[in-house]
C-alpha positions as YAML, in Angstrom:
chain: A
units: angstrom
residues:
- id: 1
  name: MET
  ca: [102.26, 56.42, 129.42]
- id: 2
  name: ARG
  ca: [99.59, 56.03, 126.83]
- id: 3
  name: THR
  ca: [98.42, 59.11, 126.78]
- id: 4
  name: ALA
  ca: [102.09, 60.73, 126.82]
- id: 5
  name: LEU
  ca: [102.91, 58.57, 123.60]
- id: 6
  name: LEU
  ca: [99.91, 59.36, 122.00]
- id: 7
  name: ILE
  ca: [100.55, 63.07, 122.32]
- id: 8
  name: SER
  ca: [103.95, 62.86, 121.53]
- id: 9
  name: ALA
  ca: [102.90, 61.50, 118.81]
- id: 10
  name: LEU
  ca: [99.97, 63.40, 117.68]
- id: 11
  name: LEU
  ca: [102.70, 66.92, 118.14]
- id: 12
  name: LEU
  ca: [105.01, 65.17, 116.02]
- id: 13
  name: LEU
  ca: [102.13, 65.15, 113.31]
- id: 14
  name: SER
  ca: [101.17, 68.79, 113.94]
- id: 15
  name: ALA
  ca: [104.51, 70.28, 113.73]
- id: 16
  name: HIS
  ca: [105.58, 69.47, 110.03]
- id: 17
  name: ALA
  ca: [107.83, 71.13, 107.84]
- id: 18
  name: PRO
  ca: [106.34, 73.49, 105.31]
- id: 19
  name: ALA
  ca: [105.31, 70.91, 101.65]
- id: 20
  name: ASP
  ca: [107.60, 71.50, 99.09]
- id: 21
  name: GLU
  ca: [104.71, 71.94, 96.77]
- id: 22
  name: PRO
  ca: [101.77, 74.25, 97.91]
- id: 23
  name: PRO
  ca: [97.93, 72.03, 97.99]
- id: 24
  name: ALA
  ca: [96.93, 70.73, 94.86]
- id: 25
  name: GLY
  ca: [94.57, 73.92, 94.49]
- id: 26
  name: LEU
  ca: [96.99, 76.78, 95.07]
- id: 27
  name: GLN
  ca: [99.05, 75.49, 91.77]
- id: 28
  name: ARG
  ca: [96.89, 77.45, 90.02]
- id: 29
  name: LEU
  ca: [98.47, 80.91, 91.37]
- id: 30
  name: GLU
  ca: [102.15, 79.77, 91.48]
- id: 31
  name: PHE
  ca: [103.01, 81.94, 88.89]
- id: 32
  name: MET
  ca: [101.85, 84.96, 91.13]
- id: 33
  name: ILE
  ca: [104.69, 83.74, 93.63]
- id: 34
  name: GLY
  ca: [107.14, 86.50, 93.05]
- id: 35
  name: THR
  ca: [107.44, 90.19, 93.01]
- id: 36
  name: TRP
  ca: [105.81, 92.37, 89.83]
- id: 37
  name: GLN
  ca: [105.52, 95.67, 89.01]
- id: 38
  name: GLY
  ca: [103.26, 97.47, 86.53]
- id: 39
  name: THR
  ca: [100.66, 100.04, 85.01]
- id: 40
  name: SER
  ca: [97.01, 100.35, 86.38]
- id: 41
  name: SER
  ca: [94.10, 102.70, 84.23]
- id: 42
  name: GLY
  ca: [90.53, 102.42, 85.03]
- id: 43
  name: GLU
  ca: [88.05, 104.75, 87.02]
- id: 44
  name: PRO
  ca: [90.62, 106.07, 89.52]
- id: 45
  name: GLY
  ca: [92.53, 106.90, 86.75]
- id: 46
  name: ASN
  ca: [96.54, 105.19, 85.32]
- id: 47
  name: GLY
  ca: [98.97, 104.42, 88.26]
- id: 48
  name: THR
  ca: [101.46, 102.44, 88.47]
- id: 49
  name: ILE
  ca: [100.95, 98.85, 90.32]
- id: 50
  name: GLU
  ca: [103.98, 96.73, 93.16]
- id: 51
  name: ARG
  ca: [102.65, 93.71, 94.15]
- id: 52
  name: GLU
  ca: [104.64, 90.74, 96.57]
- id: 53
  name: CYS
  ca: [103.23, 88.17, 96.61]
- id: 54
  name: THR
  ca: [104.46, 84.67, 98.49]
- id: 55
  name: ARG
  ca: [103.50, 81.54, 100.03]
- id: 56
  name: VAL
  ca: [102.87, 81.69, 104.35]
- id: 57
  name: LEU
  ca: [102.00, 79.71, 106.91]
- id: 58
  name: ASN
  ca: [103.30, 76.20, 105.96]
- id: 59
  name: ASP
  ca: [102.25, 77.07, 101.78]
- id: 60
  name: ARG
  ca: [98.90, 76.82, 102.96]
- id: 61
  name: PHE
  ca: [97.85, 80.28, 101.67]
- id: 62
  name: VAL
  ca: [99.20, 82.80, 99.18]
- id: 63
  name: GLU
  ca: [99.10, 86.15, 100.22]
- id: 64
  name: CYS
  ca: [99.37, 89.44, 97.98]
- id: 65
  name: ARG
  ca: [100.71, 92.61, 99.10]
- id: 66
  name: THR
  ca: [99.50, 95.88, 96.62]
- id: 67
  name: THR
  ca: [100.35, 99.70, 96.50]
- id: 68
  name: VAL
  ca: [98.49, 100.90, 93.84]
- id: 69
  name: THR
  ca: [99.05, 104.82, 93.20]
- id: 70
  name: TYR
  ca: [97.67, 107.47, 91.26]
- id: 71
  name: PRO
  ca: [99.54, 110.15, 90.45]
- id: 72
  name: ALA
  ca: [97.12, 113.67, 90.44]
- id: 73
  name: GLN
  ca: [95.19, 113.74, 86.94]
- id: 74
  name: GLU
  ca: [91.90, 115.18, 85.35]
- id: 75
  name: GLN
  ca: [89.81, 112.65, 86.23]
- id: 76
  name: ASN
  ca: [91.24, 111.81, 89.38]
- id: 77
  name: PRO
  ca: [92.51, 115.69, 90.55]
- id: 78
  name: LYS
  ca: [93.35, 114.54, 94.28]
- id: 79
  name: GLY
  ca: [95.09, 111.47, 93.00]
- id: 80
  name: GLU
  ca: [95.58, 108.77, 95.33]
- id: 81
  name: VAL
  ca: [97.27, 105.52, 96.80]
- id: 82
  name: HIS
  ca: [95.75, 102.04, 97.14]
- id: 83
  name: VAL
  ca: [96.89, 99.48, 99.56]
- id: 84
  name: GLU
  ca: [95.08, 95.93, 99.84]
- id: 85
  name: ARG
  ca: [96.05, 92.45, 101.22]
- id: 86
  name: SER
  ca: [94.94, 89.70, 99.73]
- id: 87
  name: ILE
  ca: [94.99, 86.31, 100.72]
- id: 88
  name: TYR
  ca: [94.35, 83.19, 99.01]
- id: 89
  name: SER
  ca: [92.96, 79.52, 100.32]
- id: 90
  name: PHE
  ca: [92.20, 76.37, 98.38]
- id: 91
  name: ASP
  ca: [88.68, 74.78, 100.07]
- id: 92
  name: LYS
  ca: [89.03, 71.35, 99.93]
- id: 93
  name: LYS
  ca: [85.65, 70.49, 100.54]
- id: 94
  name: ALA
  ca: [84.30, 73.05, 97.41]
- id: 95
  name: LYS
  ca: [86.98, 71.86, 95.36]
- id: 96
  name: LYS
  ca: [87.42, 76.29, 94.81]
- id: 97
  name: LEU
  ca: [89.83, 78.58, 95.10]
- id: 98
  name: ARG
  ca: [89.12, 81.78, 98.10]
- id: 99
  name: LEU
  ca: [90.47, 84.92, 98.07]
- id: 100
  name: ARG
  ca: [89.70, 87.87, 101.26]
- id: 101
  name: GLN
  ca: [91.06, 91.18, 100.21]
- id: 102
  name: PHE
  ca: [91.36, 93.64, 102.45]
- id: 103
  name: HIS
  ca: [91.39, 97.18, 101.61]
- id: 104
  name: GLY
  ca: [92.95, 100.33, 103.39]
- id: 105
  name: GLU
  ca: [89.57, 101.91, 102.53]
- id: 106
  name: GLY
  ca: [88.28, 99.33, 105.30]
- id: 107
  name: PHE
  ca: [86.10, 97.76, 102.78]
- id: 108
  name: VAL
  ca: [87.07, 93.44, 102.94]
- id: 109
  name: ASN
  ca: [86.31, 91.37, 100.08]
- id: 110
  name: SER
  ca: [85.42, 87.61, 100.14]
- id: 111
  name: TYR
  ca: [85.40, 85.53, 97.07]
- id: 112
  name: VAL
  ca: [84.34, 82.29, 95.73]
- id: 113
  name: GLU
  ca: [86.51, 81.06, 92.32]
- id: 114
  name: ALA
  ca: [83.62, 80.89, 89.50]
- id: 115
  name: ALA
  ca: [85.52, 79.85, 86.49]
- id: 116
  name: PRO
  ca: [89.51, 79.29, 86.49]
- id: 117
  name: LEU
  ca: [91.34, 82.54, 87.65]
- id: 118
  name: THR
  ca: [88.34, 84.51, 87.74]
- id: 119
  name: PHE
  ca: [86.91, 85.26, 91.61]
- id: 120
  name: GLU
  ca: [83.25, 86.27, 92.26]
- id: 121
  name: THR
  ca: [82.77, 88.32, 95.71]
- id: 122
  name: VAL
  ca: [79.97, 86.26, 98.05]
- id: 123
  name: GLU
  ca: [80.35, 88.95, 100.11]
- id: 124
  name: ILE
  ca: [81.72, 92.54, 101.18]
- id: 125
  name: GLU
  ca: [82.00, 93.78, 103.95]
- id: 126
  name: ASN
  ca: [81.66, 97.84, 105.23]
- id: 127
  name: ILE
  ca: [79.65, 99.11, 101.82]
- id: 128
  name: PRO
  ca: [75.94, 99.38, 101.22]
- id: 129
  name: ALA
  ca: [74.30, 96.06, 100.71]
- id: 130
  name: GLY
  ca: [73.88, 94.47, 97.02]
- id: 131
  name: TRP
  ca: [77.42, 95.72, 95.77]
- id: 132
  name: ARG
  ca: [79.90, 92.92, 93.90]
- id: 133
  name: ALA
  ca: [82.91, 92.78, 92.14]
- id: 134
  name: ARG
  ca: [84.79, 90.23, 90.57]
- id: 135
  name: GLU
  ca: [88.53, 90.06, 90.13]
- id: 136
  name: THR
  ca: [90.00, 88.16, 86.82]
- id: 137
  name: TYR
  ca: [93.57, 87.36, 86.40]
- id: 138
  name: GLU
  ca: [94.98, 85.92, 82.88]
- id: 139
  name: GLN
  ca: [98.58, 84.79, 82.64]
- id: 140
  name: ALA
  ca: [100.44, 85.84, 79.65]
- id: 141
  name: SER
  ca: [103.92, 84.84, 80.16]
- id: 142
  name: ALA
  ca: [106.22, 83.98, 82.95]
- id: 143
  name: ASP
  ca: [106.62, 87.06, 83.53]
- id: 144
  name: ALA
  ca: [103.77, 88.91, 82.69]
- id: 145
  name: TYR
  ca: [100.20, 88.54, 83.84]
- id: 146
  name: HIS
  ca: [97.31, 91.12, 83.63]
- id: 147
  name: GLU
  ca: [94.24, 91.27, 86.32]
- id: 148
  name: THR
  ca: [90.97, 93.10, 85.19]
- id: 149
  name: PHE
  ca: [89.16, 94.40, 88.21]
- id: 150
  name: ALA
  ca: [85.09, 94.96, 88.00]
- id: 151
  name: LEU
  ca: [82.57, 96.37, 90.23]
- id: 152
  name: ALA
  ca: [78.47, 96.94, 90.30]
- id: 153
  name: GLU
  ca: [76.60, 98.39, 92.17]
- id: 154
  name: PRO
  ca: [72.96, 97.18, 93.25]
- id: 155
  name: GLY
  ca: [71.27, 96.06, 90.63]
- id: 156
  name: LYS
  ca: [73.45, 96.70, 88.10]
- id: 157
  name: GLU
  ca: [75.51, 95.29, 85.82]
- id: 158
  name: LEU
  ca: [79.35, 94.48, 86.46]
- id: 159
  name: ALA
  ca: [81.68, 96.41, 84.70]
- id: 160
  name: VAL
  ca: [85.46, 96.89, 84.38]
- id: 161
  name: TYR
  ca: [86.91, 99.77, 87.19]
- id: 162
  name: SER
  ca: [90.27, 99.12, 86.48]
- id: 163
  name: ARG
  ca: [92.55, 97.00, 84.22]
- id: 164
  name: SER
  ca: [96.43, 95.99, 85.52]
- id: 165
  name: THR
  ca: [99.20, 94.60, 83.70]
- id: 166
  name: LEU
  ca: [101.97, 93.26, 85.65]
- id: 167
  name: LYS
  ca: [105.33, 92.26, 84.87]
- id: 168
  name: ARG
  ca: [107.62, 89.93, 86.98]
- id: 169
  name: VAL
  ca: [110.73, 92.22, 88.87]
- id: 170
  name: LYS
  ca: [111.92, 89.33, 90.66]
...
């Protein structure tokens, strides 16, 4: 009987409804929740970006689904479509945001927040050792933000690969 009560109590505690507010660390990403469109420019050329960010898994994570389309152009004659899924979490022990990006090209970037809304890689899967990347977000207004993606080959300094400006659609 005692065991049944203990199991029932544990089940009730673990089956709680989603939180009204995201975990404290995720609140810094609240401005990203929504549907976005914008422009991107950089190494792959000029393109358009679409992104949707939502709270997932009992509001404990933020997931963003992104597609960047670069039409055929002089610096990218074949053009390209880049797709990625990003998952943000808050590491309570380290008291930092973490970001994991899964790219259609097969790369998986694991980042940790190095400064507010600036993420630096701690690991990149499926690429030669030594590469590094940085994602930086700058909120321009309640309905717009900028993203800068920087990349570095082994032994080189980080250099801007692309910059995007996103505007809220909804």
